[in-house]
C-alpha positions as CSV (number, residue, x, y, z in Angstrom):
1,M,0.0,0.0,0.0
2,R,1.1,3.6,-0.6
3,T,3.0,5.8,1.9
4,R,0.9,8.8,2.7
5,P,2.6,12.1,1.8
6,L,4.4,13.8,4.6
7,L,4.2,17.6,4.7
8,L,7.7,18.8,5.1
9,A,9.2,22.1,6.1
10,A,11.3,23.7,3.4
11,G,14.3,23.6,5.8
12,L,14.3,19.8,5.7
13,L,14.9,19.9,2.0
14,A,17.4,22.7,1.7
15,S,20.5,20.6,2.1
16,G,20.8,20.0,-1.6
17,L,21.9,16.9,-3.5
18,T,24.8,14.7,-2.5
19,P,26.9,13.2,-5.3
20,L,26.1,9.6,-5.8
21,A,28.7,6.8,-5.8
22,L,28.1,4.1,-8.3
23,A,26.7,0.9,-6.8
24,T,28.0,-2.5,-7.8
25,P,26.0,-3.6,-10.8
26,A,23.1,-5.7,-9.8
27,A,22.9,-9.3,-10.9
28,A,20.3,-10.3,-13.5
29,A,17.8,-11.4,-10.9
30,P,14.9,-9.6,-9.1
31,A,15.9,-7.2,-6.4
32,K,15.8,-8.6,-2.8
33,Y,14.1,-5.4,-1.7
34,A,11.5,-3.7,-3.8
35,D,12.7,-0.3,-2.7
36,D,16.5,-0.9,-3.3
37,F,16.7,1.5,-6.3
38,N,20.5,1.3,-6.8
39,G,20.8,-2.4,-6.3
40,D,23.3,-2.3,-3.5
41,G,21.4,-4.6,-1.2
42,H,20.0,-1.9,1.1
43,R,16.5,-0.5,1.3
44,D,16.1,3.1,0.2
45,Y,13.7,5.9,1.2
46,A,11.5,7.8,-1.3
47,V,9.5,10.7,0.0
48,Y,7.3,13.2,-1.9
49,S,9.1,16.4,-2.2
50,Y,9.5,19.7,-4.0
51,G,13.2,19.3,-4.0
52,P,16.1,21.4,-2.8
53,E,14.9,24.9,-2.0
54,D,11.4,23.9,-3.3
55,A,12.7,24.4,-6.8
56,S,10.3,21.8,-8.4
57,K,7.0,23.2,-9.5
58,G,5.0,20.0,-9.7
59,G,6.7,17.8,-7.1
60,G,9.0,14.8,-7.3
61,I,10.8,12.2,-5.3
62,L,13.6,12.7,-2.8
63,V,15.5,9.5,-2.4
64,T,17.8,8.8,0.6
65,F,19.9,5.8,-0.1
66,G,20.2,3.1,2.5
67,T,23.3,1.6,4.1
68,A,24.0,-1.4,6.3
69,N,23.2,0.8,9.2
70,G,20.1,2.4,7.9
71,P,19.6,5.7,6.1
72,G,22.8,7.2,4.6
73,T,23.8,10.6,3.5
74,K,23.6,10.2,-0.3
75,T,20.4,11.5,-1.9
76,Q,18.8,12.0,-5.3
77,F,15.9,14.1,-6.4
78,I,13.9,13.2,-9.5
79,D,10.9,14.9,-11.1
80,Q,9.4,15.5,-14.5
81,A,12.2,17.8,-15.4
82,S,14.6,14.9,-15.0
83,A,16.0,13.2,-18.2
84,G,13.8,10.5,-19.6
85,V,10.8,11.1,-17.3
86,P,7.6,11.6,-19.2
87,G,5.8,15.0,-19.0
88,A,7.1,18.3,-17.8
89,D,7.6,19.9,-14.4
90,E,4.4,22.0,-14.1
91,A,2.7,23.6,-11.1
92,N,0.2,21.4,-9.2
93,D,1.0,18.1,-11.0
94,F,1.7,16.5,-7.6
95,F,4.1,14.1,-9.2
96,G,5.1,11.4,-6.7
97,E,2.5,12.1,-4.1
98,V,1.3,8.5,-4.1
99,R,4.0,5.8,-4.7
100,T,4.8,2.1,-4.4
101,A,7.9,0.0,-5.3
102,A,8.7,-3.3,-7.1
103,D,11.3,-4.6,-9.4
104,F,9.0,-4.7,-12.4
105,D,11.6,-5.6,-15.0
106,K,13.5,-8.1,-12.8
107,D,16.9,-6.4,-13.5
108,G,18.0,-6.4,-9.8
109,Y,17.0,-2.8,-9.2
110,G,13.9,-1.7,-7.4
111,D,11.5,0.6,-9.5
112,L,9.1,3.2,-8.2
113,A,5.5,3.7,-9.5
114,V,4.2,7.2,-8.8
115,S,1.1,9.2,-9.4
116,A,0.8,12.7,-10.9
117,N,-2.8,13.4,-10.0
118,G,-2.7,17.0,-11.3
119,E,-1.3,16.2,-14.7
120,N,-3.2,17.5,-17.7
121,V,-3.7,14.9,-20.5
122,G,-4.7,16.3,-23.9
123,T,-7.7,18.5,-23.3
124,Y,-8.5,17.0,-20.0
125,K,-7.4,19.1,-17.1
126,D,-6.1,17.3,-14.0
127,K,-6.7,14.0,-15.7
128,G,-3.8,12.3,-13.8
129,T,-1.2,9.8,-14.8
130,V,0.9,7.0,-13.3
131,T,4.6,6.6,-14.2
132,V,7.1,3.9,-13.4
133,L,10.6,5.3,-12.6
134,W,13.3,2.8,-13.3
135,G,16.0,1.7,-10.9
136,S,19.7,1.6,-11.9
137,A,23.2,1.7,-10.4
138,K,22.8,5.4,-10.2
139,G,19.4,5.3,-8.6
140,L,16.1,6.2,-10.3
141,S,16.5,7.0,-13.9
142,G,13.9,7.7,-16.6
143,G,10.3,6.6,-16.6
144,T,7.5,4.9,-18.5
145,T,3.8,6.0,-18.4
146,V,1.3,3.3,-17.4
147,P,-1.5,3.4,-20.0
148,F,-4.9,4.6,-18.9
149,K,-7.4,1.8,-18.9
150,G,-10.9,3.1,-18.2
151,P,-14.0,4.6,-19.8
152,K,-13.5,7.8,-21.8
153,G,-13.6,10.9,-19.6
154,V,-13.0,9.0,-16.4
155,S,-10.4,10.4,-14.1
156,G,-6.9,8.9,-14.4
157,R,-5.9,10.0,-10.9
158,A,-4.6,7.3,-8.7
159,A,-5.9,7.4,-5.1
160,D,-3.6,4.5,-4.2
161,L,-1.0,2.1,-5.6
162,A,0.1,-1.5,-4.6
163,T,2.3,-4.2,-6.1
164,G,2.5,-8.0,-6.0
165,D,2.6,-11.1,-8.2
166,F,-1.1,-11.6,-8.2
167,N,-1.1,-14.5,-10.7
168,G,2.1,-16.2,-9.7
169,D,3.9,-16.0,-13.0
170,G,7.0,-14.4,-11.6
171,H,6.3,-10.9,-12.8
172,Q,5.4,-8.0,-10.5
173,D,1.9,-6.6,-11.2
174,L,0.6,-3.1,-10.4
175,A,-2.7,-2.4,-8.7
176,L,-4.2,1.0,-8.4
177,V,-7.4,2.8,-7.5
178,R,-8.9,5.0,-10.2
179,D,-12.4,6.6,-10.3
180,S,-13.4,4.5,-7.2
181,K,-12.5,1.2,-8.8
182,A,-9.5,-1.0,-8.4
183,Y,-7.4,-1.9,-11.5
184,V,-4.8,-4.7,-11.7
185,Y,-2.2,-4.4,-14.5
186,R,-0.5,-7.7,-15.0
187,G,3.2,-7.9,-15.8
188,A,5.6,-8.0,-17.3
189,I,5.9,-4.2,-16.9
190,T,9.1,-2.9,-18.7
191,K,10.5,0.2,-20.1
192,S,8.5,-0.6,-23.3
193,G,5.2,-0.7,-21.5
194,V,2.7,-3.0,-19.8
195,K,2.6,-6.5,-21.4
196,G,-0.2,-8.2,-19.6
197,S,-4.0,-7.8,-19.4
198,V,-5.9,-5.4,-17.1
199,T,-8.6,-6.5,-14.7
200,V,-11.1,-4.1,-13.2
201,L,-12.4,-5.0,-9.7
202,D,-15.7,-3.5,-8.9
203,K,-18.9,-4.7,-7.0
204,E,-21.7,-4.4,-9.5
205,N,-25.0,-3.0,-8.2
206,A,-23.4,-1.8,-5.0
207,S,-22.4,1.6,-3.7
208,F,-18.8,0.4,-3.2
209,W,-16.3,3.1,-3.9
210,A,-12.7,1.9,-3.6
211,T,-10.3,4.3,-1.8
212,A,-7.2,2.2,-0.8
213,L,-5.3,-1.1,-1.4
214,I,-3.3,-3.5,0.7
215,A,-1.3,-6.2,-1.0
216,G,0.3,-9.3,0.6
217,K,0.2,-13.1,1.0
218,V,-2.7,-14.2,3.1
219,D,-2.9,-17.9,2.2
220,K,0.0,-20.2,1.3
221,D,-0.4,-20.6,-2.5
222,G,2.5,-18.3,-3.2
223,K,0.4,-15.7,-5.1
224,T,-0.1,-12.1,-3.8
225,D,-3.6,-11.3,-2.5
226,L,-5.3,-8.0,-2.5
227,V,-7.5,-6.1,-0.1
228,V,-9.6,-3.3,-1.5
229,I,-10.8,-0.8,1.1
230,A,-13.9,1.2,0.1
231,D,-16.6,3.6,1.2
232,V,-20.1,2.0,1.2
233,V,-23.0,4.4,1.0
234,S,-26.7,3.9,1.4
235,D,-29.7,6.1,2.2
236,T,-29.3,5.4,5.9
237,Y,-25.6,5.1,6.6
238,I,-22.0,5.5,5.3
239,A,-19.4,2.9,6.1
240,S,-15.9,1.5,5.3
241,D,-15.5,-2.1,4.1
242,A,-12.4,-4.3,3.4
243,W,-12.9,-6.7,0.4
244,F,-10.6,-9.6,0.1
245,V,-9.5,-10.6,-3.5
246,K,-7.6,-13.8,-3.8
247,G,-4.7,-14.0,-6.3
248,G,-5.0,-16.7,-8.9
249,K,-3.2,-18.0,-12.0
250,A,-6.1,-17.4,-14.4
251,K,-7.9,-14.6,-12.7
252,L,-8.5,-12.9,-9.4
253,Y,-11.1,-14.3,-7.1
254,P,-13.3,-11.8,-5.2
255,G,-14.1,-13.1,-1.7
256,K,-15.3,-12.1,1.7
257,T,-15.9,-8.6,3.0
258,L,-15.3,-7.2,6.5
259,R,-17.1,-4.2,7.8
260,L,-14.6,-1.8,9.3
261,E,-16.8,1.0,10.7
262,R,-20.2,2.5,10.1
263,Q,-21.9,5.8,10.7
264,N,-25.6,6.1,10.7
265,G,-27.2,8.9,8.7
266,N,-26.4,10.0,5.2
267,G,-23.9,12.6,6.2
268,G,-20.3,12.2,7.3
269,Q,-16.8,12.3,5.8
270,A,-16.3,10.9,2.4
271,V,-13.2,8.9,1.4
272,R,-13.0,7.3,4.8
273,G,-10.2,5.0,3.7
274,G,-7.9,3.2,6.2
275,D,-4.2,2.4,6.5
276,G,-3.3,-1.3,6.5
277,V,-0.6,-4.0,6.4
278,I,-0.5,-7.8,6.0
279,A,1.7,-9.6,8.4
280,D,1.8,-12.9,10.4
281,F,0.9,-11.9,13.9
282,D,0.2,-15.4,15.2
283,K,3.1,-17.2,13.4
284,D,0.9,-19.8,11.7
285,G,2.2,-19.2,8.3
286,Y,-0.8,-17.2,7.0
287,G,-0.8,-13.5,6.5
288,D,-3.1,-11.5,8.8
289,I,-4.7,-8.2,7.7
290,A,-4.5,-5.2,10.0
291,I,-6.4,-2.1,9.1
292,G,-6.6,1.2,11.1
293,T,-9.8,3.2,10.7
294,E,-9.0,6.5,12.4
295,I,-12.5,7.9,11.7
296,H,-14.3,5.2,13.7
297,D,-16.8,6.5,16.3
298,R,-16.2,10.3,15.8
299,G,-12.4,10.0,15.5
300,K,-11.8,7.7,18.5
301,G,-10.3,5.3,16.0
302,R,-10.0,1.5,15.8
303,V,-7.8,-1.2,14.4
304,S,-9.4,-4.3,12.8
305,V,-7.4,-7.5,12.5
306,W,-8.6,-10.1,10.0
307,Y,-6.7,-13.4,10.6
308,G,-5.6,-15.4,7.5
309,G,-6.1,-19.0,6.8
310,S,-6.0,-21.6,4.0
311,S,-9.1,-20.2,2.3
312,G,-8.3,-16.5,3.0
313,P,-9.2,-14.3,6.0
314,S,-11.6,-15.8,8.6
315,T,-11.9,-14.6,12.2
316,S,-11.4,-11.0,13.2
317,A,-10.6,-8.9,16.3
318,R,-10.9,-5.2,17.1
319,F,-8.6,-3.0,19.1
320,T,-9.3,0.5,20.5
321,Q,-7.8,2.5,23.3
322,N,-10.4,0.9,25.5
323,S,-9.1,-2.6,24.8
324,A,-7.6,-4.5,27.8
325,G,-4.0,-3.6,28.2
326,V,-4.0,-0.7,25.8
327,A,-2.9,2.6,27.5
328,G,-5.3,5.6,27.7
329,G,-8.9,5.6,26.8
330,A,-10.8,6.0,23.5
331,E,-11.7,9.7,23.2
332,R,-13.1,11.8,20.3
333,D,-10.4,12.9,17.9
334,D,-7.7,10.6,19.1
335,W,-7.4,9.2,15.6
336,F,-6.1,5.9,16.8
337,G,-5.1,3.8,13.8
338,A,-4.4,6.7,11.5
339,S,-1.1,5.0,10.7
340,V,-0.1,1.4,11.3
341,S,3.1,-0.7,10.6
342,A,4.2,-4.2,11.2
343,G,7.5,-5.7,12.3
344,D,9.1,-8.0,14.9
345,V,10.1,-5.6,17.6
346,N,11.2,-8.1,20.3
347,G,12.7,-10.7,18.0
348,D,10.4,-13.6,19.1
349,G,9.3,-14.5,15.6
350,Y,5.8,-12.9,15.9
351,R,5.1,-9.8,13.9
352,D,4.0,-6.8,16.1
353,L,1.9,-3.8,15.2
354,A,2.7,-0.1,15.8
355,V,-0.4,2.1,15.9
356,G,-0.3,5.9,15.7
357,A,-2.8,8.0,17.7
358,Y,-1.7,11.5,16.6
359,G,-4.8,13.3,18.2
360,E,-4.2,12.0,21.7
361,K,-4.6,14.8,24.3
362,I,-1.9,14.8,27.0
363,G,-2.7,17.0,30.0
364,T,-4.1,20.2,28.6
365,Q,-2.3,19.8,25.3
366,E,-4.5,18.7,22.5
367,Y,-3.0,16.8,19.5
368,A,0.1,15.9,21.4
369,G,-0.1,12.4,20.0
370,G,1.8,9.2,20.5
371,V,2.2,5.6,19.4
372,H,1.2,2.2,20.7
373,V,3.0,-1.1,20.1
374,L,0.8,-4.2,20.2
375,Y,2.6,-7.5,20.4
376,G,2.0,-10.7,18.4
377,T,1.5,-14.0,20.2
378,K,0.3,-17.6,19.4
379,S,-3.2,-16.3,19.7
380,G,-2.6,-13.2,17.6
381,L,-2.2,-9.6,18.5
382,T,-2.9,-8.6,22.1
383,G,-3.1,-5.5,24.2
384,K,-1.5,-7.3,27.1
385,G,2.1,-6.0,27.5
386,S,1.5,-3.3,24.9
387,Q,3.6,-0.2,25.0
388,W,2.7,3.5,24.7
389,F,5.2,6.3,23.8
390,A,4.6,10.0,23.8
391,R,6.6,13.1,24.4
392,N,6.0,12.9,28.1
393,S,7.4,9.3,28.3
394,P,10.7,9.0,30.2
395,G,13.5,9.2,27.8
396,V,11.5,10.7,24.9
397,P,12.7,14.3,24.2
398,G,10.7,17.1,22.6
399,P,7.7,19.4,23.1
400,L,4.0,18.4,23.4
401,A,2.6,21.5,21.8
402,D,1.2,21.1,18.3
403,E,3.2,17.9,17.8
404,S,0.7,15.2,16.5
405,L,3.3,12.6,17.2
406,G,2.4,9.4,15.5
407,H,0.8,10.8,12.4
408,T,3.1,8.4,10.5
409,V,4.7,5.3,12.2
410,R,7.0,2.7,10.7
411,L,8.6,-0.5,12.0
412,R,11.9,-1.5,10.3
413,D,15.0,-3.3,11.4
414,T,17.5,-0.7,10.1
415,D,20.4,-1.8,12.2
416,R,19.9,-5.5,11.3
417,D,20.0,-6.8,14.9
418,G,16.9,-8.9,14.5
419,H,14.6,-6.3,16.2
420,A,12.4,-3.9,14.3
421,D,13.0,-0.3,15.2
422,L,10.2,2.1,15.8
423,Y,10.1,5.3,13.7
424,V,7.6,7.9,14.8
425,A,6.9,11.2,12.9
426,G,5.8,14.4,14.5
427,Y,5.5,17.9,13.3
428,N,8.1,19.3,15.7
429,G,10.5,16.5,15.2
430,S,10.6,12.8,14.5
431,L,12.0,9.9,16.6
432,L,13.7,6.5,16.4
433,L,13.2,4.1,19.3
434,R,15.3,0.9,19.0
435,G,13.8,-2.5,19.2
436,S,15.1,-5.0,21.8
437,S,14.3,-8.4,23.4
438,K,12.1,-6.5,25.8
439,G,10.3,-4.5,23.1
440,A,10.8,-0.9,22.0
441,T,13.1,1.0,24.3
442,T,13.6,4.7,24.9
443,T,17.3,4.1,25.8
444,G,19.3,5.9,23.2
445,T,16.3,7.5,21.6
446,E,17.4,9.4,18.5
447,S,16.0,12.4,16.6
448,V,15.6,11.6,12.9
449,N,14.8,13.6,9.7
450,G,11.0,13.4,9.0
451,D,11.9,12.7,5.3
452,I,13.2,9.3,6.3
453,I,9.9,8.2,7.9
454,G,7.9,9.7,5.1
455,G,10.1,7.8,2.6
456,M,9.6,4.4,4.2
457,L,7.3,2.3,2.0
458,Q,5.3,-0.4,3.8
């Protein structure tokens, strides 16, 4: 699923470009990491940006290249003014705002699919396009436009992007949401274009408006599965649903639906969405689907966990800040679940879940925010033994005021010690809390550049 754009102060981007050293040429095999754009074996970080000194008119991608110890100092900026990238750098193109990674052409370098939702196409204003930027030893270089496949006049803007091998043929495919429907472009996807067919996923005769995607392996058949998150509207309510679509060799197989939240009445916020991941929280070999719906119950927020099995997702569980063992209490505008991320924090083999609650009030300070870590067990995720971190936690530096800590959270083992580290973004500074055998720890808490967290793809 996409990384939500992180609004950045101009000062974070004013450092300029660092010259790039050439990476060792990648072998003729798919990249180990989808977001390893220069093929050096380390994950890279790609954030939406207007470039050094905000020089780009229409937006672009600021890449920070990874090292064995996490983010490095070498960077690259690429936009529609860069050589080989389709289009032109024009105001309000929003090039790179939505993005996802895969090694589409299997050359050993990760590639990046990006939206340009303000791009004009022919006589259509703000029609929108999707472009694949190609990885190379120098980083991202050149691009190929993904063809529009939809009815004439329909918007080409991409609300979300996801990747996976949905038919198991060895080629990475691209899924996207356009005009409230999910489209799957089958690979191979190469510099010369999209080779495979395109499938449209839509529920006929239903007010089911797709808003977001989650891709991952839920069953054990080796094919990537897809979860389509959508708004469901009737005369009496508005709701959010998760629709499971099973990967298959010949076609995709629409399956069960899980109701995420519901608001009675015909008013309420449109594009309710939800942030989600697929990870094995109970270590049974099946992928479990975790989705945060921050809008639940007037912004109190909730996380729904849909546990995987041999025939797809089955049982489900719900977590709020009223759940046993979870710190605090569910209050209006806490926005619990606005951002979620999975990783093994304590190294016990079970995936754990970080849950942001950026609206949490601390004392008299509204929108101070914070992050919960729920731990995986044989029975699945549990609030028992969960952790809560905020600016007033011992060992966590920084102010409470106007912070919204936890608006973006990521779990990633950047120091490769077998424990996922907790990255937490805030508007007055962002933090890194290291993982350990006892969970996330504030010992040695580090301040980090918000670009790094914004550039971490799920």
